[in-house]
PDB file of N, CA, C, O and CB in Angstrom:
ATOM      1  N   UNK A   1      -6.396 -17.120  -3.443  1.00  0.00           N
ATOM      2  CA  UNK A   1      -6.755 -16.719  -4.771  1.00  0.00           C
ATOM      3  C   UNK A   1      -6.979 -15.205  -4.802  1.00  0.00           C
ATOM      4  O   UNK A   1      -7.656 -14.653  -3.934  1.00  0.00           O
ATOM      5  CB  UNK A   1      -8.003 -17.476  -5.245  1.00  0.00           C
ATOM      6  N   UNK A   2      -6.419 -14.557  -5.783  1.00  0.00           N
ATOM      7  CA  UNK A   2      -6.515 -13.113  -5.928  1.00  0.00           C
ATOM      8  C   UNK A   2      -7.867 -12.725  -6.498  1.00  0.00           C
ATOM      9  O   UNK A   2      -8.412 -13.412  -7.362  1.00  0.00           O
ATOM     10  CB  UNK A   2      -5.391 -12.584  -6.818  1.00  0.00           C
ATOM     11  N   UNK A   3      -8.402 -11.613  -6.004  1.00  0.00           N
ATOM     12  CA  UNK A   3      -9.660 -11.111  -6.540  1.00  0.00           C
ATOM     13  C   UNK A   3      -9.406 -10.476  -7.905  1.00  0.00           C
ATOM     14  O   UNK A   3      -8.502  -9.655  -8.056  1.00  0.00           O
ATOM     15  CB  UNK A   3     -10.312 -10.088  -5.568  1.00  0.00           C
ATOM     16  N   UNK A   4     -10.200 -10.856  -8.887  1.00  0.00           N
ATOM     17  CA  UNK A   4     -10.104 -10.298 -10.231  1.00  0.00           C
ATOM     18  C   UNK A   4     -11.203  -9.256 -10.382  1.00  0.00           C
ATOM     19  O   UNK A   4     -12.373  -9.527 -10.111  1.00  0.00           O
ATOM     20  CB  UNK A   4     -10.223 -11.415 -11.329  1.00  0.00           C
ATOM     21  N   UNK A   5     -10.815  -8.063 -10.817  1.00  0.00           N
ATOM     22  CA  UNK A   5     -11.767  -6.970 -11.022  1.00  0.00           C
ATOM     23  C   UNK A   5     -12.085  -6.877 -12.507  1.00  0.00           C
ATOM     24  O   UNK A   5     -11.192  -6.963 -13.350  1.00  0.00           O
ATOM     25  CB  UNK A   5     -11.200  -5.615 -10.486  1.00  0.00           C
ATOM     26  N   UNK A   6     -13.355  -6.701 -12.819  1.00  0.00           N
ATOM     27  CA  UNK A   6     -13.817  -6.557 -14.195  1.00  0.00           C
ATOM     28  C   UNK A   6     -14.147  -5.089 -14.408  1.00  0.00           C
ATOM     29  O   UNK A   6     -15.015  -4.541 -13.730  1.00  0.00           O
ATOM     30  CB  UNK A   6     -15.060  -7.477 -14.493  1.00  0.00           C
ATOM     31  N   UNK A   7     -13.457  -4.449 -15.350  1.00  0.00           N
ATOM     32  CA  UNK A   7     -13.614  -3.014 -15.560  1.00  0.00           C
ATOM     33  C   UNK A   7     -13.817  -2.697 -17.036  1.00  0.00           C
ATOM     34  O   UNK A   7     -13.580  -3.535 -17.906  1.00  0.00           O
ATOM     35  CB  UNK A   7     -12.398  -2.261 -15.021  1.00  0.00           C
ATOM     36  N   UNK A   8     -14.261  -1.466 -17.302  1.00  0.00           N
ATOM     37  CA  UNK A   8     -14.368  -0.971 -18.673  1.00  0.00           C
ATOM     38  C   UNK A   8     -13.745   0.414 -18.742  1.00  0.00           C
ATOM     39  O   UNK A   8     -13.621   1.116 -17.738  1.00  0.00           O
ATOM     40  CB  UNK A   8     -15.853  -0.936 -19.148  1.00  0.00           C
ATOM     41  N   UNK A   9     -13.361   0.781 -19.943  1.00  0.00           N
ATOM     42  CA  UNK A   9     -12.695   2.048 -20.179  1.00  0.00           C
ATOM     43  C   UNK A   9     -13.116   2.533 -21.556  1.00  0.00           C
ATOM     44  O   UNK A   9     -13.254   1.730 -22.479  1.00  0.00           O
ATOM     45  CB  UNK A   9     -11.139   1.912 -20.068  1.00  0.00           C
ATOM     46  N   UNK A  10     -13.323   3.844 -21.709  1.00  0.00           N
ATOM     47  CA  UNK A  10     -13.649   4.386 -23.026  1.00  0.00           C
ATOM     48  C   UNK A  10     -12.437   5.128 -23.572  1.00  0.00           C
ATOM     49  O   UNK A  10     -11.890   6.018 -22.920  1.00  0.00           O
ATOM     50  CB  UNK A  10     -14.887   5.326 -22.956  1.00  0.00           C
ATOM     51  N   UNK A  11     -12.029   4.747 -24.780  1.00  0.00           N
ATOM     52  CA  UNK A  11     -10.889   5.375 -25.447  1.00  0.00           C
ATOM     53  C   UNK A  11     -11.332   5.777 -26.852  1.00  0.00           C
ATOM     54  O   UNK A  11     -11.646   4.921 -27.679  1.00  0.00           O
ATOM     55  CB  UNK A  11      -9.644   4.409 -25.495  1.00  0.00           C
ATOM     56  N   UNK A  12     -11.355   7.067 -27.113  1.00  0.00           N
ATOM     57  CA  UNK A  12     -11.751   7.592 -28.426  1.00  0.00           C
ATOM     58  C   UNK A  12     -13.076   6.989 -28.908  1.00  0.00           C
ATOM     59  O   UNK A  12     -13.207   6.621 -30.075  1.00  0.00           O
ATOM     60  CB  UNK A  12     -10.652   7.313 -29.456  1.00  0.00           C
ATOM     61  N   UNK A  13     -14.050   6.893 -28.007  1.00  0.00           N
ATOM     62  CA  UNK A  13     -15.371   6.397 -28.359  1.00  0.00           C
ATOM     63  C   UNK A  13     -15.512   4.884 -28.355  1.00  0.00           C
ATOM     64  O   UNK A  13     -16.615   4.378 -28.564  1.00  0.00           O
ATOM     65  CB  UNK A  13     -15.733   6.902 -29.684  1.00  0.00           C
ATOM     66  N   UNK A  14     -14.443   4.152 -28.127  1.00  0.00           N
ATOM     67  CA  UNK A  14     -14.508   2.687 -28.055  1.00  0.00           C
ATOM     68  C   UNK A  14     -14.566   2.249 -26.602  1.00  0.00           C
ATOM     69  O   UNK A  14     -13.809   2.747 -25.768  1.00  0.00           O
ATOM     70  CB  UNK A  14     -13.291   2.039 -28.768  1.00  0.00           C
ATOM     71  N   UNK A  15     -15.452   1.327 -26.298  1.00  0.00           N
ATOM     72  CA  UNK A  15     -15.555   0.787 -24.941  1.00  0.00           C
ATOM     73  C   UNK A  15     -14.712  -0.472 -24.863  1.00  0.00           C
ATOM     74  O   UNK A  15     -14.926  -1.424 -25.615  1.00  0.00           O
ATOM     75  CB  UNK A  15     -17.041   0.489 -24.552  1.00  0.00           C
ATOM     76  N   UNK A  16     -13.755  -0.470 -23.953  1.00  0.00           N
ATOM     77  CA  UNK A  16     -12.828  -1.589 -23.801  1.00  0.00           C
ATOM     78  C   UNK A  16     -13.073  -2.246 -22.440  1.00  0.00           C
ATOM     79  O   UNK A  16     -13.063  -1.578 -21.405  1.00  0.00           O
ATOM     80  CB  UNK A  16     -11.339  -1.113 -23.936  1.00  0.00           C
ATOM     81  N   UNK A  17     -13.290  -3.552 -22.457  1.00  0.00           N
ATOM     82  CA  UNK A  17     -13.468  -4.319 -21.229  1.00  0.00           C
ATOM     83  C   UNK A  17     -12.136  -4.983 -20.890  1.00  0.00           C
ATOM     84  O   UNK A  17     -11.428  -5.464 -21.775  1.00  0.00           O
ATOM     85  CB  UNK A  17     -14.613  -5.383 -21.378  1.00  0.00           C
ATOM     86  N   UNK A  18     -11.807  -5.004 -19.605  1.00  0.00           N
ATOM     87  CA  UNK A  18     -10.561  -5.640 -19.189  1.00  0.00           C
ATOM     88  C   UNK A  18     -10.696  -6.210 -17.792  1.00  0.00           C
ATOM     89  O   UNK A  18     -11.616  -5.873 -17.045  1.00  0.00           O
ATOM     90  CB  UNK A  18      -9.399  -4.646 -19.245  1.00  0.00           C
ATOM     91  N   UNK A  19      -9.761  -7.078 -17.458  1.00  0.00           N
ATOM     92  CA  UNK A  19      -9.696  -7.692 -16.127  1.00  0.00           C
ATOM     93  C   UNK A  19      -8.417  -7.213 -15.458  1.00  0.00           C
ATOM     94  O   UNK A  19      -7.388  -7.030 -16.108  1.00  0.00           O
ATOM     95  CB  UNK A  19      -9.739  -9.266 -16.207  1.00  0.00           C
ATOM     96  N   UNK A  20      -8.500  -7.016 -14.169  1.00  0.00           N
ATOM     97  CA  UNK A  20      -7.356  -6.506 -13.412  1.00  0.00           C
ATOM     98  C   UNK A  20      -7.204  -7.336 -12.139  1.00  0.00           C
ATOM     99  O   UNK A  20      -8.191  -7.653 -11.475  1.00  0.00           O
ATOM    100  CB  UNK A  20      -7.533  -4.985 -13.072  1.00  0.00           C
ATOM    101  N   UNK A  21      -5.959  -7.684 -11.805  1.00  0.00           N
ATOM    102  CA  UNK A  21      -5.696  -8.454 -10.589  1.00  0.00           C
ATOM    103  C   UNK A  21      -4.320  -8.095 -10.069  1.00  0.00           C
ATOM    104  O   UNK A  21      -3.466  -7.647 -10.833  1.00  0.00           O
ATOM    105  CB  UNK A  21      -5.803  -9.981 -10.852  1.00  0.00           C
ATOM    106  N   UNK A  22      -4.097  -8.286  -8.790  1.00  0.00           N
ATOM    107  CA  UNK A  22      -2.774  -8.078  -8.210  1.00  0.00           C
ATOM    108  C   UNK A  22      -2.612  -6.731  -7.537  1.00  0.00           C
ATOM    109  O   UNK A  22      -3.534  -5.918  -7.473  1.00  0.00           O
ATOM    110  CB  UNK A  22      -1.736  -8.224  -9.264  1.00  0.00           C
ATOM    111  N   UNK A  23      -1.418  -6.529  -7.045  1.00  0.00           N
ATOM    112  CA  UNK A  23      -1.043  -5.336  -6.298  1.00  0.00           C
ATOM    113  C   UNK A  23      -0.642  -4.224  -7.268  1.00  0.00           C
ATOM    114  O   UNK A  23       0.206  -4.441  -8.134  1.00  0.00           O
ATOM    115  CB  UNK A  23       0.111  -5.647  -5.314  1.00  0.00           C
ATOM    116  N   UNK A  24      -1.234  -3.045  -7.137  1.00  0.00           N
ATOM    117  CA  UNK A  24      -0.924  -1.929  -8.043  1.00  0.00           C
ATOM    118  C   UNK A  24       0.477  -1.363  -7.818  1.00  0.00           C
ATOM    119  O   UNK A  24       0.950  -0.576  -8.638  1.00  0.00           O
ATOM    120  CB  UNK A  24      -1.951  -0.822  -7.871  1.00  0.00           C
ATOM    121  N   UNK A  25       1.147  -1.738  -6.739  1.00  0.00           N
ATOM    122  CA  UNK A  25       2.530  -1.295  -6.498  1.00  0.00           C
ATOM    123  C   UNK A  25       3.549  -2.139  -7.261  1.00  0.00           C
ATOM    124  O   UNK A  25       4.719  -1.767  -7.346  1.00  0.00           O
ATOM    125  CB  UNK A  25       2.843  -1.345  -5.006  1.00  0.00           C
ATOM    126  N   UNK A  26       3.123  -3.250  -7.804  1.00  0.00           N
ATOM    127  CA  UNK A  26       4.003  -4.161  -8.555  1.00  0.00           C
ATOM    128  C   UNK A  26       4.004  -3.765 -10.037  1.00  0.00           C
ATOM    129  O   UNK A  26       3.142  -3.001 -10.469  1.00  0.00           O
ATOM    130  CB  UNK A  26       3.542  -5.652  -8.385  1.00  0.00           C
ATOM    131  N   UNK A  27       4.974  -4.283 -10.824  1.00  0.00           N
ATOM    132  CA  UNK A  27       4.993  -3.987 -12.266  1.00  0.00           C
ATOM    133  C   UNK A  27       3.702  -4.462 -12.943  1.00  0.00           C
ATOM    134  O   UNK A  27       3.058  -5.406 -12.485  1.00  0.00           O
ATOM    135  CB  UNK A  27       6.218  -4.654 -12.937  1.00  0.00           C
ATOM    136  N   UNK A  28       3.341  -3.796 -14.031  1.00  0.00           N
ATOM    137  CA  UNK A  28       2.123  -4.120 -14.777  1.00  0.00           C
ATOM    138  C   UNK A  28       2.447  -4.967 -15.996  1.00  0.00           C
ATOM    139  O   UNK A  28       3.441  -4.734 -16.684  1.00  0.00           O
ATOM    140  CB  UNK A  28       1.394  -2.838 -15.204  1.00  0.00           C
ATOM    141  N   UNK A  29       1.606  -5.942 -16.252  1.00  0.00           N
ATOM    142  CA  UNK A  29       1.697  -6.786 -17.449  1.00  0.00           C
ATOM    143  C   UNK A  29       0.375  -6.631 -18.202  1.00  0.00           C
ATOM    144  O   UNK A  29      -0.691  -6.628 -17.587  1.00  0.00           O
ATOM    145  CB  UNK A  29       1.985  -8.311 -17.078  1.00  0.00           C
ATOM    146  N   UNK A  30       0.439  -6.504 -19.516  1.00  0.00           N
ATOM    147  CA  UNK A  30      -0.759  -6.465 -20.344  1.00  0.00           C
ATOM    148  C   UNK A  30      -0.765  -7.740 -21.184  1.00  0.00           C
ATOM    149  O   UNK A  30       0.166  -7.991 -21.948  1.00  0.00           O
ATOM    150  CB  UNK A  30      -0.803  -5.172 -21.251  1.00  0.00           C
ATOM    151  N   UNK A  31      -1.811  -8.535 -21.038  1.00  0.00           N
ATOM    152  CA  UNK A  31      -1.969  -9.772 -21.799  1.00  0.00           C
ATOM    153  C   UNK A  31      -3.003  -9.513 -22.895  1.00  0.00           C
ATOM    154  O   UNK A  31      -4.185  -9.332 -22.606  1.00  0.00           O
ATOM    155  CB  UNK A  31      -2.405 -10.974 -20.870  1.00  0.00           C
ATOM    156  N   UNK A  32      -2.565  -9.495 -24.125  1.00  0.00           N
ATOM    157  CA  UNK A  32      -3.448  -9.206 -25.251  1.00  0.00           C
ATOM    158  C   UNK A  32      -3.985 -10.490 -25.864  1.00  0.00           C
ATOM    159  O   UNK A  32      -3.318 -11.525 -25.850  1.00  0.00           O
ATOM    160  CB  UNK A  32      -2.714  -8.384 -26.310  1.00  0.00           C
ATOM    161  N   UNK A  33      -5.165 -10.416 -26.387  1.00  0.00           N
ATOM    162  CA  UNK A  33      -5.747 -11.547 -27.108  1.00  0.00           C
ATOM    163  C   UNK A  33      -6.327 -11.019 -28.408  1.00  0.00           C
ATOM    164  O   UNK A  33      -6.558  -9.819 -28.556  1.00  0.00           O
ATOM    165  CB  UNK A  33      -6.842 -12.278 -26.254  1.00  0.00           C
ATOM    166  N   UNK A  34      -6.556 -11.906 -29.328  1.00  0.00           N
ATOM    167  CA  UNK A  34      -7.113 -11.506 -30.611  1.00  0.00           C
ATOM    168  C   UNK A  34      -8.523 -12.019 -30.793  1.00  0.00           C
ATOM    169  O   UNK A  34      -8.992 -12.866 -30.033  1.00  0.00           O
ATOM    170  CB  UNK A  34      -6.242 -11.996 -31.736  1.00  0.00           C
ATOM    171  N   UNK A  35      -9.190 -11.504 -31.796  1.00  0.00           N
ATOM    172  CA  UNK A  35     -10.544 -11.929 -32.120  1.00  0.00           C
ATOM    173  C   UNK A  35     -10.492 -13.339 -32.697  1.00  0.00           C
ATOM    174  O   UNK A  35      -9.618 -13.571 -33.532  1.00  0.00           O
ATOM    175  CB  UNK A  35     -11.217 -10.942 -33.117  1.00  0.00           C
ATOM    176  N   UNK A  36     -11.297 -14.259 -32.356  1.00  0.00           N
ATOM    177  CA  UNK A  36     -12.488 -14.207 -31.528  1.00  0.00           C
ATOM    178  C   UNK A  36     -12.262 -14.697 -30.098  1.00  0.00           C
ATOM    179  O   UNK A  36     -13.227 -15.062 -29.427  1.00  0.00           O
ATOM    180  CB  UNK A  36     -13.567 -15.016 -32.165  1.00  0.00           C
ATOM    181  N   UNK A  37     -11.037 -14.716 -29.616  1.00  0.00           N
ATOM    182  CA  UNK A  37     -10.777 -15.164 -28.246  1.00  0.00           C
ATOM    183  C   UNK A  37     -11.196 -14.077 -27.256  1.00  0.00           C
ATOM    184  O   UNK A  37     -11.620 -12.996 -27.663  1.00  0.00           O
ATOM    185  CB  UNK A  37      -9.277 -15.521 -28.058  1.00  0.00           C
ATOM    186  N   UNK A  38     -11.078 -14.360 -25.967  1.00  0.00           N
ATOM    187  CA  UNK A  38     -11.469 -13.370 -24.968  1.00  0.00           C
ATOM    188  C   UNK A  38     -10.524 -13.428 -23.774  1.00  0.00           C
ATOM    189  O   UNK A  38      -9.694 -14.329 -23.660  1.00  0.00           O
ATOM    190  CB  UNK A  38     -12.925 -13.599 -24.513  1.00  0.00           C
ATOM    191  N   UNK A  39     -10.669 -12.452 -22.893  1.00  0.00           N
ATOM    192  CA  UNK A  39      -9.835 -12.409 -21.692  1.00  0.00           C
ATOM    193  C   UNK A  39     -10.120 -13.599 -20.775  1.00  0.00           C
ATOM    194  O   UNK A  39      -9.341 -13.886 -19.866  1.00  0.00           O
ATOM    195  CB  UNK A  39     -10.062 -11.096 -20.934  1.00  0.00           C
ATOM    196  N   UNK A  40     -11.230 -14.284 -21.012  1.00  0.00           N
ATOM    197  CA  UNK A  40     -11.567 -15.471 -20.225  1.00  0.00           C
ATOM    198  C   UNK A  40     -10.454 -16.519 -20.308  1.00  0.00           C
ATOM    199  O   UNK A  40     -10.254 -17.282 -19.363  1.00  0.00           O
ATOM    200  CB  UNK A  40     -12.899 -16.074 -20.708  1.00  0.00           C
ATOM    201  N   UNK A  41      -9.730 -16.563 -21.426  1.00  0.00           N
ATOM    202  CA  UNK A  41      -8.659 -17.555 -21.586  1.00  0.00           C
ATOM    203  C   UNK A  41      -7.516 -17.315 -20.606  1.00  0.00           C
ATOM    204  O   UNK A  41      -6.703 -18.214 -20.388  1.00  0.00           O
ATOM    205  CB  UNK A  41      -8.123 -17.530 -23.017  1.00  0.00           C
ATOM    206  N   UNK A  42      -7.432 -16.136 -20.013  1.00  0.00           N
ATOM    207  CA  UNK A  42      -6.356 -15.818 -19.071  1.00  0.00           C
ATOM    208  C   UNK A  42      -6.771 -15.966 -17.606  1.00  0.00           C
ATOM    209  O   UNK A  42      -6.009 -15.589 -16.715  1.00  0.00           O
ATOM    210  CB  UNK A  42      -5.872 -14.410 -19.312  1.00  0.00           C
ATOM    211  N   UNK A  43      -7.943 -16.498 -17.344  1.00  0.00           N
ATOM    212  CA  UNK A  43      -8.449 -16.543 -15.973  1.00  0.00           C
ATOM    213  C   UNK A  43      -7.514 -17.268 -15.013  1.00  0.00           C
ATOM    214  O   UNK A  43      -7.353 -16.824 -13.876  1.00  0.00           O
ATOM    215  CB  UNK A  43      -9.795 -17.208 -15.952  1.00  0.00           C
ATOM    216  N   UNK A  44      -6.896 -18.361 -15.430  1.00  0.00           N
ATOM    217  CA  UNK A  44      -5.977 -19.103 -14.548  1.00  0.00           C
ATOM    218  C   UNK A  44      -4.613 -18.412 -14.462  1.00  0.00           C
ATOM    219  O   UNK A  44      -3.973 -18.412 -13.411  1.00  0.00           O
ATOM    220  CB  UNK A  44      -5.801 -20.552 -15.052  1.00  0.00           C
ATOM    221  N   UNK A  45      -4.188 -17.837 -15.557  1.00  0.00           N
ATOM    222  CA  UNK A  45      -2.886 -17.145 -15.600  1.00  0.00           C
ATOM    223  C   UNK A  45      -2.899 -15.912 -14.700  1.00  0.00           C
ATOM    224  O   UNK A  45      -1.900 -15.623 -14.041  1.00  0.00           O
ATOM    225  CB  UNK A  45      -2.534 -16.737 -17.051  1.00  0.00           C
ATOM    226  N   UNK A  46      -4.010 -15.183 -14.661  1.00  0.00           N
ATOM    227  CA  UNK A  46      -4.093 -13.987 -13.819  1.00  0.00           C
ATOM    228  C   UNK A  46      -3.818 -14.324 -12.361  1.00  0.00           C
ATOM    229  O   UNK A  46      -3.087 -13.597 -11.689  1.00  0.00           O
ATOM    230  CB  UNK A  46      -5.471 -13.331 -13.953  1.00  0.00           C
ATOM    231  N   UNK A  47      -4.384 -15.402 -11.869  1.00  0.00           N
ATOM    232  CA  UNK A  47      -4.140 -15.800 -10.483  1.00  0.00           C
ATOM    233  C   UNK A  47      -2.679 -16.158 -10.249  1.00  0.00           C
ATOM    234  O   UNK A  47      -2.126 -15.828  -9.200  1.00  0.00           O
ATOM    235  CB  UNK A  47      -5.026 -16.978 -10.111  1.00  0.00           C
ATOM    236  N   UNK A  48      -2.052 -16.820 -11.198  1.00  0.00           N
ATOM    237  CA  UNK A  48      -0.653 -17.212 -11.041  1.00  0.00           C
ATOM    238  C   UNK A  48       0.293 -16.010 -11.082  1.00  0.00           C
ATOM    239  O   UNK A  48       1.290 -15.982 -10.360  1.00  0.00           O
ATOM    240  CB  UNK A  48      -0.269 -18.205 -12.127  1.00  0.00           C
ATOM    241  N   UNK A  49      -0.010 -15.031 -11.912  1.00  0.00           N
ATOM    242  CA  UNK A  49       0.861 -13.861 -12.069  1.00  0.00           C
ATOM    243  C   UNK A  49       0.614 -12.761 -11.056  1.00  0.00           C
ATOM    244  O   UNK A  49       1.478 -11.910 -10.848  1.00  0.00           O
ATOM    245  CB  UNK A  49       0.700 -13.301 -13.432  1.00  0.00           C
ATOM    246  N   UNK A  50      -0.545 -12.761 -10.426  1.00  0.00           N
ATOM    247  CA  UNK A  50      -0.949 -11.625  -9.580  1.00  0.00           C
ATOM    248  C   UNK A  50      -0.082 -11.426  -8.338  1.00  0.00           C
ATOM    249  O   UNK A  50      -0.130 -10.353  -7.737  1.00  0.00           O
ATOM    250  CB  UNK A  50      -2.371 -11.808  -9.151  1.00  0.00           C
ATOM    251  N   UNK A  51       0.696 -12.404  -7.939  1.00  0.00           N
ATOM    252  CA  UNK A  51       1.589 -12.223  -6.791  1.00  0.00           C
ATOM    253  C   UNK A  51       2.789 -11.351  -7.132  1.00  0.00           C
ATOM    254  O   UNK A  51       3.309 -10.639  -6.273  1.00  0.00           O
ATOM    255  CB  UNK A  51       2.066 -13.572  -6.282  1.00  0.00           C
ATOM    256  N   UNK A  52       3.235 -11.406  -8.400  1.00  0.00           N
ATOM    257  CA  UNK A  52       4.436 -10.680  -8.798  1.00  0.00           C
ATOM    258  C   UNK A  52       4.166  -9.471  -9.686  1.00  0.00           C
ATOM    259  O   UNK A  52       5.024  -8.599  -9.827  1.00  0.00           O
ATOM    260  CB  UNK A  52       5.358 -11.605  -9.505  1.00  0.00           C
ATOM    261  N   UNK A  53       2.970  -9.415 -10.288  1.00  0.00           N
ATOM    262  CA  UNK A  53       2.636  -8.334 -11.217  1.00  0.00           C
ATOM    263  C   UNK A  53       1.304  -7.730 -10.888  1.00  0.00           C
ATOM    264  O   UNK A  53       0.861  -6.804 -11.567  1.00  0.00           O
ATOM    265  CB  UNK A  53       2.632  -8.832 -12.645  1.00  0.00           C
TER     266      UNK A  53
END
């Protein structure tokens, strides 16, 4: 199982929380969600995708 990192970033005064997993040498995928859902819905998908992305 891949380690998932929980991070935050500030963009133009907005604090954005995100999850990161996988090898940084591989291509990046951004999984977006809408309100009122959360990144928690991607917890199983992150582990499955982290080998290739």
